[in-house]
C-alpha positions in Angstrom: 43.2 -0.2 19.3 40.4 -2.3 17.8 40.9 -4.1 14.5 38.9 -2.7 11.6 36.3 -5.3 10.8 34.2 -3.2 8.4 35.2 -5.2 5.4 33.6 -8.3 7.0 30.6 -6.5 7.8 30.3 -5.1 4.2 30.8 -8.6 2.9 28.2 -10.1 5.2 25.7 -7.5 4.3 26.3 -8.1 0.6 25.9 -11.8 1.1 22.5 -11.3 3.0 21.3 -8.9 0.1 22.1 -11.4 -2.6 20.5 -14.3 -0.7 17.5 -12.3 0.2 17.2 -11.2 -3.5 17.5 -14.7 -4.8 14.7 -15.9 -2.4 12.5 -13.1 -3.5 13.0 -13.8 -7.2 12.5 -17.5 -6.5 9.2 -16.9 -4.7 8.0 -14.6 -7.5 8.8 -17.2 -10.1 6.9 -19.9 -8.1 3.9 -17.7 -7.8 4.1 -16.8 -11.5 4.5 -20.5 -12.4 1.3 -21.3 -10.2 -0.5 -18.4 -11.9 -2.0 -17.2 -8.6 -0.6 -13.8 -8.8 1.1 -12.0 -5.8 -2.2 -10.6 -4.3 -3.7 -14.1 -4.4 -0.8 -15.8 -2.9 -0.4 -13.2 -0.2 -4.2 -13.2 0.4 -4.6 -9.5 0.2 -7.1 -7.3 -1.5 -6.2 -6.4 -5.1 -7.0 -2.8 -4.6 -4.6 -2.6 -1.7 -1.6 -4.4 -3.5 -2.1 -2.6 -6.8 -2.1 -3.9 -10.3 0.4 -6.5 -11.4 1.5 -4.4 -14.4 2.2 -1.4 -12.2 4.2 -3.6 -9.8 6.3 -5.2 -12.7 6.8 -1.8 -14.2 8.2 -0.5 -10.9 10.4 -3.6 -10.4 11.7 -3.3 -13.9 12.4 0.4 -13.5 14.3 -0.1 -10.3 16.1 -3.2 -11.5 14.5 -5.3 -8.9 13.6 -8.0 -11.6 16.1 -8.4 -14.3 15.8 -10.2 -17.5 14.6 -13.7 -16.4 17.4 -15.5 -18.4 20.1 -13.8 -16.5 18.5 -13.6 -13.0 19.5 -16.1 -10.5 17.2 -19.0 -10.0 17.5 -18.9 -6.2 19.7 -20.5 -3.6 
């Protein structure tokens, strides 16, 4: 019978999630500090990427971006 290693897989997935989330938040803060905007930094057409307010609203609604004071500043 094989050992149940699912707890290790769950822990690793959680760690990857938090690390990736922290990197995304750090990247968004760097873009915001530079004042270039996400579309400008990614070099995509603004019409394709949508408005910044719409994106921020969506992120706030889904909890992707929390209050800046409480969100982690990155790895």
